LOKOLMAR-820051 format. One record per residue: residue in one letter; x, y, z of N, C-alpha, C in turn. Coordinates in Angstrom, 3 decimals. Atoms other than C-alpha are relative to their C-alpha. Layout:
BEGIN
R   code        n.u        n.v        n.w       ca.u       ca.v       ca.w        c.u        c.v        c.w
R      A          X          Y          Z          X          Y          Z          X          Y          Z
...
END
This chain:
BEGIN
R   code        n.u        n.v        n.w       ca.u       ca.v       ca.w        c.u        c.v        c.w
R      X     -0.227     -0.798      1.322     42.486    -23.439     48.430      0.674      1.763      0.565
R      X     -0.985     -0.482     -0.785     44.908    -20.270     48.838     -1.267      1.129     -0.406
R      X      1.514     -0.965      0.245     42.590    -16.716     48.927      0.211      0.327     -1.047
R      X     -0.473     -0.553      0.875     44.112    -15.800     45.968     -0.782     -1.020     -1.204
R      X      1.234      0.534      0.825     42.511    -18.586     44.131     -1.352     -0.066      0.242
R      X      1.666      0.039     -0.176     39.365    -18.449     45.755     -0.738      1.458     -0.623
R      X      0.525     -1.166      0.901     39.266    -15.026     44.174     -0.075     -0.135     -1.231
R      X     -0.070      0.615      1.806     39.718    -16.123     40.901     -0.792     -0.642     -0.244
R      X      0.867      0.758      0.361     37.432    -18.646     41.324     -1.363      0.786     -0.068
R      X      1.278     -0.802     -0.483     34.780    -16.340     42.855     -0.648      1.153     -1.259
R      X      0.091     -0.535      1.431     35.424    -14.138     39.464     -0.472     -0.422     -1.034
R      X      0.418      0.986      0.824     34.904    -16.638     37.142     -1.357     -0.464      0.422
R      X      1.205      0.203     -0.297     31.502    -17.673     38.611     -0.806      1.515     -0.170
R      X      1.066     -0.986      0.477     30.431    -13.739     38.194     -0.198     -0.191     -1.372
R      X      0.139     -0.014      1.094     31.493    -13.700     34.999     -0.703     -0.806     -0.826
R      X      1.156      1.180      0.931     29.822    -16.945     33.637     -1.490      0.529     -0.007
R      X      1.226     -0.484     -0.764     26.573    -15.029     35.239     -0.199      1.134     -1.010
R      X      0.117     -1.165      0.457     26.630    -12.232     33.265      0.329      1.157      0.593
R      X      0.106     -0.965     -1.092     27.627    -10.058     36.298      1.232      0.421      0.202
R      X     -1.436     -0.677     -0.280     30.560     -7.690     37.323     -0.374      0.260      1.280
R      X     -0.588     -0.677     -1.063     31.658     -6.243     40.341      0.454      1.631      0.402
R      X      0.263     -1.480     -0.318     31.347     -2.600     41.592      0.423      0.441      1.349
R      X     -0.229     -0.015     -1.433     33.145     -1.684     45.002     -0.640     -0.960      0.699
R      X      0.669      1.098     -0.600     32.102     -4.881     46.436     -1.043     -0.579     -0.706
R      X      1.062      0.707      0.404     28.897     -5.277     45.183      0.030     -0.366     -1.497
R      X      0.269      0.747      0.926     27.386     -7.617     42.544     -1.122      0.700     -1.165
R      X      0.921     -0.114      0.742     25.574     -5.830     39.518     -0.354     -0.405     -1.413
R      X      0.307      0.689      1.326     23.770     -7.148     36.826      0.249      0.951     -0.716
R      X     -0.436     -0.675      1.235     24.787     -5.764     33.282     -1.643      1.127     -0.424
R      X      0.590     -0.785      0.109     22.572     -2.733     32.144     -1.125     -0.972     -1.174
R      X      0.825      0.563      0.357     19.719     -4.244     30.001     -0.019      0.842     -1.239
R      X     -0.328     -0.777      0.346     20.135     -3.599     26.507     -1.616      0.876     -0.966
R      X      1.317     -1.058      0.008     17.992     -0.617     24.678     -1.048     -0.480     -0.799
R      X      0.950      0.507      0.838     14.812     -1.678     23.373     -0.020      0.896     -1.253
R      X      0.211     -0.133      1.271     13.783     -0.960     19.965     -0.752      1.149     -0.109
R      X      1.043     -1.378      0.003     12.179      2.294     19.078     -0.916     -0.627     -0.121
R      X      1.125     -0.380      0.856      8.943      2.705     18.712     -0.411     -0.277     -1.162
R      X      0.373     -0.571      1.271      6.903      2.270     15.662     -0.679      1.036     -0.066
R      X      0.535     -1.159      0.455      5.753      5.586     14.303     -2.076     -0.562     -0.198
R      X      1.673      0.227      0.135      1.964      5.922     14.717     -0.452      1.056     -0.631
R      X      0.294     -0.956      0.728      0.080      8.126     12.587     -0.781      1.528      0.545
R      X      0.635     -1.371     -0.659     -0.721     11.942     13.611     -1.604     -0.182     -0.278
R      X      1.364     -0.229     -0.368     -4.253     13.023     14.532     -0.151      0.415     -1.427
R      X      0.582     -0.628      1.384     -6.292     13.579     11.057      0.144     -1.143     -0.653
R      X      0.100      1.265      1.301     -5.895     10.067      9.577     -0.658     -0.773      0.620
R      X      0.799      0.842     -0.502     -8.458      7.448     10.145      0.138     -1.450     -0.833
R      X      0.044      1.372      0.649     -9.011      3.844      9.163     -1.394      0.275     -1.013
R      X      1.100     -0.585      0.942    -11.382      4.246      6.112     -1.444     -1.022      0.392
R      X      0.648      0.972     -0.343    -13.614      1.496      7.518     -1.029      0.784      1.332
R      X      0.692     -0.491     -0.951    -14.679      3.580     10.564     -0.888      1.555     -0.847
R      X      0.892     -1.233      0.725    -15.981      6.663      7.959     -1.409     -0.669     -0.786
R      X      0.625      0.617      0.943    -17.415      3.955      5.517      0.263     -1.237     -0.099
R      X      0.262      1.759      0.170    -18.073      0.070      6.112      0.197     -0.181     -1.352
R      X      0.581      0.581      1.528    -19.588     -0.324      2.752      1.177      0.145     -1.296
R      X     -0.666     -0.418      1.120    -16.867      0.705      0.536      1.175     -1.255      0.126
R      X     -0.425      1.032     -0.257    -15.105     -2.385     -0.424      1.921     -0.091      0.074
R      X     -1.058     -0.327      0.077    -11.341     -2.730      0.361      0.670     -1.414     -0.427
R      X     -0.668      0.807      0.449     -9.151     -4.803     -1.295      1.492      0.220     -0.645
R      X     -1.108     -0.406     -0.006     -5.539     -4.137     -0.624      1.207     -0.802     -0.329
R      X     -0.706      0.644      0.985     -3.493     -5.561     -3.233      1.481     -0.332      0.692
R      X     -1.486      0.290     -0.475      0.240     -4.923     -1.549     -0.041     -0.842      1.668
R      X     -0.742      0.885     -1.356     -0.088     -7.128      1.280     -0.795     -1.405     -0.181
R      X      0.074      1.216      0.244     -0.577    -10.122     -0.755      0.703      0.053     -1.178
R      X     -0.988      0.052      1.131      1.303    -11.477     -3.688     -0.345      0.301     -1.356
R      X      0.420     -0.551      1.327     -0.736     -9.960     -6.440      0.030      1.187     -0.057
R      X     -0.366     -1.422      0.619      1.188     -7.164     -7.545      1.165      0.075     -0.812
R      X     -1.432      0.093      0.827      3.842     -6.232     -9.446      1.175     -0.150      0.782
R      X     -0.808      0.530     -0.688      6.235     -6.804     -7.112      0.334     -1.581      0.016
R      X     -0.237      1.364     -0.304      5.274    -10.329     -6.492      0.196     -0.528      1.896
R      X      0.080     -0.081     -1.691      5.202    -10.138     -2.676     -0.734      0.640      1.102
R      X      0.405     -0.777     -1.644      3.832     -8.630      0.609      0.923      1.378     -0.049
R      X     -0.822     -1.454     -0.258      5.084     -4.832      0.528      0.404      0.062      1.388
R      X     -0.124     -0.474     -1.305      7.009     -3.526      3.274     -0.838      0.817      0.535
R      X      0.832     -0.869     -0.229      5.025     -1.667      5.525     -1.343     -0.552      0.283
R      X      1.755      0.439     -0.144      1.664     -3.150      4.935     -0.233     -1.127      1.005
R      X      0.110      0.636     -0.811      0.981     -5.215      8.310     -1.488     -0.852     -0.280
R      X      1.508      0.638     -0.591     -2.771     -5.552      8.177     -0.706      0.692     -1.865
R      X      0.997     -0.500      0.915     -5.403     -5.343      4.772     -0.510      1.030      0.308
R      X     -0.139     -1.389     -0.425     -6.058     -1.855      5.756     -0.277      1.262     -0.894
R      X     -0.022     -1.040      0.840     -7.252      1.337      3.812      0.223      1.091      1.252
R      X     -0.203     -1.478     -0.873     -5.858      4.702      5.887      0.312      0.655     -0.455
R      X     -0.026     -1.223      0.833     -6.409      7.690      4.442      0.073      1.319      1.251
R      X     -0.083     -0.846     -0.753     -6.512     11.348      6.061     -1.922      0.191      0.013
R      X      1.653     -0.196     -0.560    -10.234     12.138      7.724     -0.346      0.814     -1.421
R      X      0.749     -0.954      0.992    -10.956     14.785      4.901     -0.080     -0.950     -1.555
R      X      0.145      0.676      0.866    -10.370     12.311      2.232     -0.705     -1.095     -0.175
R      X      1.306      1.185     -0.361    -12.429      9.370      3.573     -0.879      0.434      0.226
R      X      1.177     -0.595     -0.066    -14.880     11.542      4.262     -0.878      0.197     -1.507
R      X     -0.098     -0.412      1.786    -14.913     12.720      0.377     -0.371     -1.437     -0.783
R      X      0.414      1.473      0.167    -14.904      8.711     -0.359     -1.176     -0.177      0.523
R      X      1.504      0.150     -0.348    -17.970      8.354      1.635     -0.947      1.078     -0.804
R      X      0.891     -0.858      0.485    -19.994     10.901     -0.088     -0.264     -0.288     -1.652
R      X      0.114      0.912      1.726    -18.914      9.439     -3.841     -0.656     -1.293      0.202
R      X      0.830      1.690     -0.487    -19.922      6.204     -2.148     -1.728      0.068      0.286
R      X      1.525      0.014     -0.068    -23.780      7.422     -1.263      0.023      0.568     -1.594
R      X      0.664     -0.391      1.394    -23.737      8.749     -4.940      0.260     -1.340     -0.804
R      X     -0.237      1.209      0.724    -22.416      5.636     -6.178     -1.158     -1.142     -0.014
R      X      0.983      0.914     -0.562    -24.658      3.390     -4.119     -1.529      0.311     -0.888
R      X      1.502     -0.085      0.556    -27.846      4.909     -5.547     -0.065     -0.193     -1.205
R      X     -0.364      0.756      1.169    -26.644      3.629     -8.939     -0.017     -1.143     -0.211
R      X     -0.428      1.605     -0.096    -26.036      0.202     -8.103      1.384     -0.442     -0.196
R      X     -1.130      0.481     -0.094    -22.535      0.276     -7.457      0.724      0.279      1.222
R      X     -0.887     -0.131     -1.476    -19.681      0.400     -5.058      1.223      0.324     -0.286
R      X     -1.005     -0.140     -0.022    -16.551      1.810     -4.626      0.847     -1.203      0.207
R      X     -1.195      1.214     -0.115    -13.048     -0.631     -4.513      0.726      0.462      0.177
R      X     -0.616     -0.610      0.324    -10.366      0.635     -2.903      1.168     -1.235     -0.046
R      X     -1.145      0.648      0.371     -6.754     -0.898     -4.017      1.516      0.071      1.192
R      X     -1.545     -0.819     -1.070     -3.979      1.293     -1.844     -0.876      1.462      0.055
R      X      0.295     -1.417     -0.364     -4.386      4.324      0.087      0.915      0.531      0.346
R      X     -1.198     -0.298     -0.843     -2.179      5.637      2.943      1.242     -1.065     -0.544
R      X     -1.700      0.803     -0.430      1.654      4.008      1.974      1.046      0.492      0.476
R      X     -1.453     -0.314     -1.215      4.373      3.851      4.122      1.182      0.598     -0.847
R      X     -1.183     -0.319      0.554      7.618      5.422      2.547      0.911     -1.194     -0.049
R      X     -0.989      0.844     -0.003      9.275      2.211      3.617     -0.748     -1.127     -1.056
R      X      0.678      0.394      1.280      6.735      0.685      0.591      0.757      0.585     -1.016
R      X     -0.618     -0.781      0.939      8.247      3.140     -1.584      0.958     -0.636     -0.335
R      X     -0.758      0.430     -0.043     11.542      2.249     -0.785      0.023     -1.917     -0.644
R      X      0.086      1.433      0.679     10.644     -1.509     -1.604      0.430     -0.116     -1.429
R      X     -0.051     -0.493      1.128      9.483     -0.320     -4.583      1.266      0.326     -1.158
R      X     -1.369     -0.707      1.269     12.808      1.535     -5.944      0.952     -1.339      0.062
R      X     -0.574      1.268     -0.080     14.540     -1.697     -4.672     -0.252     -1.164     -0.999
R      X      1.006      1.030      1.280     12.594     -3.977     -6.870      0.389      0.792     -1.148
R      X      0.182     -0.781      1.171     12.793     -1.753     -9.673      1.380     -0.335     -0.448
R      X     -1.843      0.099      0.436     16.920     -2.098     -9.558      0.204     -1.183     -0.277
R      X     -0.272      1.282      0.593     16.632     -5.342     -9.642     -0.276     -0.749     -1.413
R      X      1.030      0.194      1.008     16.356     -6.117    -13.173      0.158     -1.744      0.087
R      X     -0.110      1.453     -0.279     16.705    -10.034    -12.495     -1.396     -0.271      0.805
R      X      1.684     -0.222     -0.212     13.335     -9.603    -10.911     -0.714      0.475     -1.104
R      X      1.391     -0.262      1.151     10.562    -10.339    -13.621     -0.770     -0.732      0.144
R      X      1.341      1.379     -0.197      8.092    -12.891    -12.035     -0.974      0.471     -0.396
R      X      1.095     -0.555      0.582      5.637    -10.354    -12.611     -0.821      0.622     -1.233
R      X     -0.115     -0.457      1.107      6.326     -9.092    -15.717     -0.936     -0.169     -1.186
R      X      0.683      0.397      0.993      4.037    -10.916    -17.870     -1.362      0.888      0.329
R      X      1.367     -1.090     -0.010      0.905     -9.197    -16.370      0.039      1.357      0.317
R      X     -0.373     -1.223     -0.892      1.864     -6.056    -14.499      1.257      0.742     -1.748
R      X     -1.123     -0.491      0.964      4.600     -4.707    -17.456      0.296     -0.491     -0.976
R      X     -0.290      0.809      1.238      4.419     -6.996    -20.575      0.789      0.710     -1.223
R      X     -0.536     -0.773      0.724      5.636     -4.286    -22.924      1.017      1.379      0.406
R      X     -1.109     -1.211     -0.808      8.056     -2.176    -20.577      1.159     -0.852      0.214
R      X     -1.451      0.741     -0.582     11.652     -3.051    -19.966      0.251      0.625      1.341
R      X      0.030     -0.195     -1.387     12.018     -2.890    -16.642      1.194      1.007      0.591
R      X     -1.195     -0.571     -0.439     15.427     -1.034    -16.671     -0.701      1.688     -0.661
R      X      1.081     -0.929      0.005     12.676      1.830    -17.881     -1.221      0.519      0.747
R      X      0.800      0.025     -0.948     10.706      1.937    -15.070     -0.147      1.078      0.518
R      X     -0.344     -1.168     -0.551     12.215      4.924    -13.395      0.000      1.269     -1.103
R      X     -0.232     -1.224      0.609     12.746      7.002    -16.687     -1.777      0.369     -0.468
R      X      1.130      0.122      0.502      9.086      6.275    -17.697     -1.270      0.517      0.783
R      X      1.150     -0.276     -1.216      7.582      6.957    -14.230     -0.886     -0.312      0.659
R      X      0.800      0.668     -0.661      6.089      4.435    -13.293      0.447     -0.519      1.778
R      X     -0.547     -0.047     -1.145      8.437      4.258    -10.550      0.616      1.254      1.015
R      X     -0.568     -1.367     -0.451      9.715      7.119     -8.109      0.341     -0.203      1.474
R      X     -0.169      0.218     -1.155     11.328      7.461     -5.166     -0.892      0.585      1.254
R      X      1.264     -0.859     -0.730      8.406      9.813     -3.462     -1.491     -0.837     -0.591
R      X      1.399      0.239     -0.027      4.673      8.695     -3.292     -0.643      1.148      0.471
R      X      0.957     -0.799     -0.790      1.734     11.104     -2.873     -0.646     -0.699      0.596
R      X      0.461      0.931     -1.503      0.337      7.992     -1.119      0.161      0.277      1.554
R      X     -1.013      0.453     -1.585      2.990      8.492      1.282     -0.384      1.232      0.977
R      X      0.179     -1.108     -0.885      1.132     11.805      2.123     -1.407     -0.062      0.715
R      X      1.023      0.207     -0.831     -2.067     10.388      3.364     -1.504      0.041     -1.076
R      X      1.231     -0.649      0.809     -4.764     11.719      0.767     -0.575     -0.436     -1.431
R      X      0.282      0.232      1.850     -4.228      9.687     -2.798     -0.455     -1.546      0.654
R      X      0.463      1.441      0.124     -5.993      6.596     -3.350     -0.296     -0.692     -1.088
R      X      0.285      1.294      1.283     -6.215      3.673     -5.876     -1.338     -0.425     -0.054
R      X      1.214      0.197      0.126     -9.769      2.738     -6.521     -0.433     -0.416     -1.319
R      X      1.142      0.156      1.275    -12.544      1.624     -8.983     -1.227     -0.427      0.394
R      X      1.651     -0.217     -0.770    -16.188      0.949     -8.951     -0.199     -2.229     -0.465
R      X      0.669      0.950      0.380    -18.027     -2.293     -8.786     -1.219     -0.464     -0.001
R      X      1.538      0.003      0.221    -21.534     -3.072     -9.689     -0.829     -1.212      0.913
R      X      0.550      0.476     -1.121    -23.662     -4.475     -6.865     -0.748     -1.007     -0.484
R      X     -0.667      0.559     -1.288    -24.131     -7.159     -5.634      1.658     -0.232     -0.292
R      X     -1.569     -0.030      0.020    -20.077     -7.498     -5.390     -0.080     -1.331      0.334
R      X     -0.343      1.608     -0.480    -18.854    -10.842     -5.443      1.159     -0.179     -0.159
R      X     -1.574      0.029      0.242    -15.588    -11.664     -4.494      0.510     -0.044     -0.677
R      X     -1.098      0.761      0.699    -12.416    -11.777     -6.120      0.618     -1.072      0.538
R      X     -0.581      1.415     -0.427    -10.810    -14.923     -6.085      1.282      0.205      0.779
R      X     -1.253      0.160     -0.386     -7.234    -15.542     -4.293      0.806      0.037     -1.129
R      X     -0.999      0.409      1.174     -4.619    -15.120     -6.553      1.002     -1.301      0.150
R      X     -0.950      1.047      0.151     -2.126    -18.316     -6.814      1.208      0.616     -0.382
R      X     -1.449     -0.012      0.635      1.574    -17.626     -6.846      0.225     -1.054     -0.945
R      X     -0.329      0.558      1.077      2.730    -18.869    -10.148     -0.909     -0.518     -0.483
R      X      1.112     -0.045      1.321     -0.477    -19.335    -12.062      0.407      0.878     -0.795
R      X     -0.327     -0.905      1.391     -0.042    -18.102    -15.669     -0.209      1.249     -0.026
R      X      0.352     -1.834     -0.124      0.009    -14.179    -15.986     -0.580      0.324     -1.552
R      X      0.315     -0.524      1.434     -2.042    -12.422    -18.782     -0.117      1.265      0.511
R      X     -0.594     -1.338      0.685     -1.363     -9.024    -20.095     -1.451      0.514      0.782
R      X      0.668     -1.104     -0.623     -2.897     -6.347    -17.882     -1.409      0.804     -0.926
R      X      0.809     -1.135      1.047     -4.365     -4.597    -21.089     -1.312     -1.161     -0.881
R      X      0.329      0.888      0.901     -5.878     -8.008    -22.341     -1.387      0.369      0.262
R      X      2.041     -0.491     -0.526    -10.034     -8.383    -22.693     -0.219     -0.558      1.479
R      X      0.101      0.096     -1.414    -11.346     -8.604    -19.229     -0.642     -1.293      0.175
R      X      0.164      1.247     -0.426    -12.351    -12.133    -19.562      0.974     -0.943      0.157
R      X     -1.286      0.385     -0.328     -9.007    -12.954    -19.937      0.656      0.234      1.464
R      X     -0.730     -0.987     -0.808     -7.428    -10.807    -17.425     -0.046     -0.635      1.147
R      X      0.515      0.399     -1.228     -7.303    -11.783    -13.977     -1.293      0.694      0.623
R      X      1.221     -0.770      0.066    -10.519    -11.696    -12.822     -0.517      0.682      1.420
R      X      0.526     -1.133     -0.526    -11.007     -8.758    -10.793     -1.729      0.356     -0.019
R      X      1.614     -0.218     -0.144    -15.032     -7.931     -9.562     -0.039      1.281     -0.596
R      X      0.227     -1.042      0.843    -14.576     -4.650    -11.448     -0.494      0.277     -0.922
R      X      0.375     -0.244      1.311    -16.473     -2.852    -13.900      1.060     -0.236     -0.776
R      X     -0.483      0.040      0.900    -14.465     -3.262    -17.158      1.021      1.683     -0.415
R      X     -0.429     -1.276      0.612    -12.096     -0.305    -17.324      1.398     -0.205     -0.401
R      X     -1.380      0.291      1.100     -9.679     -1.455    -19.958      1.149     -0.608      0.109
R      X     -1.760      0.320     -0.789     -6.590     -2.132    -18.016     -0.557     -0.602      1.331
R      X     -0.031     -0.060     -1.474     -6.398     -4.013    -14.473      0.555      1.066      0.253
R      X     -0.424     -0.970     -0.564     -5.313     -2.299    -11.903      1.733      0.202     -0.056
R      X     -1.365     -0.049      0.449     -1.151     -1.167    -12.087      0.634     -0.411     -0.852
R      X     -0.302      0.786      1.041     -0.947     -1.768    -15.250      1.019      0.844     -0.825
R      X     -1.280     -0.904      0.312      2.373     -0.258    -16.628     -0.025     -0.095     -1.364
R      X     -0.018     -0.105      1.342      0.943      0.896    -19.949     -0.636      1.214     -0.170
R      X      0.039     -1.329      0.251      0.259      3.833    -21.678     -2.035     -0.377     -0.230
R      X      1.445     -0.023      0.109     -3.499      2.442    -22.173     -0.543      0.122      1.497
R      X      0.457     -0.333     -1.310     -3.813      2.753    -18.328     -0.421      1.869      0.054
R      X     -0.090     -1.578      0.405     -3.908      6.899    -19.449     -1.413     -0.127      0.340
R      X      1.333      0.060     -0.282     -7.312      7.752    -18.160     -0.661      0.308     -1.438
R      X      1.125     -0.521      1.645     -8.307      9.370    -21.962      0.770     -0.619     -1.072
R      X     -0.614      0.625      1.472     -6.197      6.991    -23.920     -1.179     -0.145     -0.829
R      X      1.059      0.039      1.238     -8.201      7.090    -27.143     -0.410     -1.359     -0.445
R      X      0.262      1.503      0.626     -7.675      3.613    -27.850     -1.172     -0.342      1.017
R      X      1.147      0.390     -1.167    -10.222      3.143    -24.526     -1.369      0.477     -0.416
R      X      1.455     -0.571      0.457    -13.821      3.409    -25.869     -1.185     -0.928      0.151
R      X      1.297      0.926     -0.061    -17.319      2.077    -25.728     -0.478      0.006      1.887
R      X      0.132      0.153     -1.823    -18.119      1.141    -22.012      0.912      0.151      1.066
R      X     -1.273     -0.233     -0.647    -14.784      0.813    -20.958      0.747      1.483      0.377
R      X     -0.408     -1.348     -0.059    -14.293      4.790    -21.307     -1.222      0.573      0.476
R      X      0.787     -0.225     -0.695    -17.801      5.382    -20.034      0.211     -0.558      1.485
R      X     -0.439      0.437     -1.433    -16.723      3.372    -16.719      1.104      0.950      0.320
R      X     -1.131     -0.746     -0.271    -13.563      5.139    -16.623     -1.055      1.580      0.346
R      X      0.344     -1.523      0.210    -15.395      8.673    -17.105     -0.976     -0.081      1.536
R      X      0.701     -0.431     -0.925    -17.875      7.762    -14.175      0.652      0.383      1.362
R      X     -0.515      0.073     -1.102    -15.736      6.996    -11.466      0.939      1.567     -0.160
R      X     -0.901     -1.587      0.659    -13.552     10.510    -12.888     -1.415      0.471      0.578
R      X      0.922     -1.275     -0.049    -16.784     12.419    -12.607     -0.452     -0.103      1.390
R      X      0.303      0.257     -1.535    -18.163     10.712     -9.151      0.937      0.934      0.978
R      X     -1.544     -0.197     -1.218    -14.362     11.647     -7.326     -0.176      1.542     -0.462
R      X     -0.580     -0.633     -0.373    -13.896     14.160     -8.709     -1.268      1.930      0.131
R      X      0.759     -0.495     -0.655    -17.356     15.852     -7.841      0.136      0.706      1.472
R      X     -0.195      0.806     -1.589    -16.218     15.097     -4.308      1.471      0.740      0.265
R      X     -1.235     -0.640     -0.680    -12.921     17.124     -4.408      1.150     -0.534      0.215
R      X     -1.170      0.611     -0.423    -10.567     14.686     -5.414      0.840      0.150     -1.741
R      X     -1.030     -0.629      1.306     -8.009     15.535     -8.828      0.766     -1.811     -0.475
R      X     -0.624      0.908      0.703     -6.992     12.515    -11.446      0.986      0.161     -0.216
R      X     -1.293     -0.112      0.709     -3.466     11.427    -12.185     -0.111     -0.746     -1.727
R      X      0.257      0.215      1.925     -3.885     11.493    -16.337      0.394     -1.378     -0.417
R      X     -0.988      1.017      0.565     -1.124      8.741    -16.521     -1.074     -1.988      0.801
R      X      0.594      0.978     -0.482     -3.526      6.320    -14.350     -1.567      0.064      0.529
R      X      1.293     -0.302     -0.697     -7.365      6.085    -14.213     -0.645     -0.662      1.187
R      X      1.298      0.639     -1.894     -7.955      4.372    -10.643      1.358      1.117      0.860
R      X     -1.084     -0.742     -0.818     -5.422      7.127     -8.998     -0.393      1.667     -0.035
R      X      0.694     -1.591     -0.688     -7.068     10.274     -7.127      0.659      0.584      1.449
R      X     -0.273     -0.885     -1.258     -5.891     12.851     -4.648     -0.936      0.942      0.569
R      X      1.003     -1.054     -0.543     -8.424     14.703     -2.330      0.940      1.224      0.187
R      X     -0.763     -1.507     -0.690     -7.472     18.664     -2.420     -0.678      0.790      0.674
R      X     -0.846     -0.149     -0.304     -6.732     20.213     -0.858      0.919     -0.691      1.150
R      X     -0.496      0.703     -0.831     -4.077     18.057      1.201      0.144      0.391      1.075
R      X      0.167     -0.661     -1.506     -4.304     18.401      4.952      1.945      0.237      0.175
R      X     -1.403     -0.118      0.055     -0.121     17.282      4.439      0.526      0.213     -1.505
R      X     -0.479      0.050      1.236      0.929     18.224      1.430      1.126     -0.061     -0.351
R      X     -1.404      0.580      0.267      4.578     17.885      1.657      1.204     -0.828      1.048
R      X     -0.093      1.390     -1.272      4.669     15.356      4.687     -0.162     -1.549     -0.927
R      X     -0.088      0.968      0.559      5.933     12.159      3.357     -0.233     -1.126      1.458
R      X      0.158      0.407     -1.163      4.802      9.714      6.440      0.643     -1.539     -0.501
R      X     -0.634      1.273      0.359      6.428      6.236      7.138     -0.781     -1.017      1.367
R      X      0.695      0.948     -1.003      3.839      4.772     10.060     -0.706     -1.265     -0.685
R      X      0.594      0.876      1.383      2.851      1.204      8.508     -1.278     -0.025      0.409
R      X      1.548      0.664      0.289     -0.705     -0.219      7.961     -0.119     -0.487      1.035
R      X      0.511      0.837     -0.843     -2.137     -1.248     10.681     -0.894      0.386      0.700
R      X      0.928     -0.408     -0.504     -4.885     -0.717     12.395      0.319      0.879      1.485
R      X     -0.666     -1.055     -1.252     -2.733      0.463     16.081      0.820      1.140     -0.751
R      X     -0.758     -1.615      0.061     -1.132      3.294     13.975     -1.125      0.876      0.233
R      X      1.198     -1.019     -0.225     -4.625      4.788     14.341     -0.774     -0.136      0.624
R      X      0.872      0.271     -1.005     -5.986      3.387     17.089     -0.115      1.185      1.295
R      X     -0.092     -1.332     -1.131     -7.388      5.949     19.422     -0.404      1.734     -0.914
R      X      0.169     -1.237      0.477     -7.738      8.665     16.703     -1.236      0.118      0.117
END
């Protein structure tokens, strides 16, 4: 074999091995840049269970039982994360409710921006109406932005907003949602709606309907009393209710009033806090 042929063959072997030559030395190619590490929560955020383990957590956006109909981006584990002041205020509210034979139950707490972005993409896809029968039966999906049900930013992403309800003790677990099961309007009678273990609030959680307004005049009797119990206890501990949603409360003053975070909902996000 000629000297030239030997050199060509050596180069072929080097190329097939993913190597290249520099000044006579064989050097392996640089490894690909590793993916950027996931962001973590800053100091000041905690898992609610570390402050109060007795509050029931039913984190809807890790499941298919929500208005999107699938687990939402950014929810890695069914975990409530909040700023510490908000979590401690919930603990104080829980102490008051336990004395009356009730417990709090949270549906959603800190919400990463990527989850909000998922909501926006879903709302723009007018063909996807798989959960309309339960969560927005009377609202045309094209109206979700204009009517204020979906927005590009959410106070939940600042870490001090929580969606929650009240459950009478002893708490019976809510059964699992079965994808494809018959959907019932979220404002229907409690015995016909999805069997949430919450006391009767007049509508289910995330009901896109004016009957979800905390003081809607059509909500009377026991349903109104239950809403006022929730609002009264939380207001007494520094929370402010969103009038359009009986379940939505924000602790004031917020530690991060103008920052929208995007770390995932996972225990590792608050590890070591």
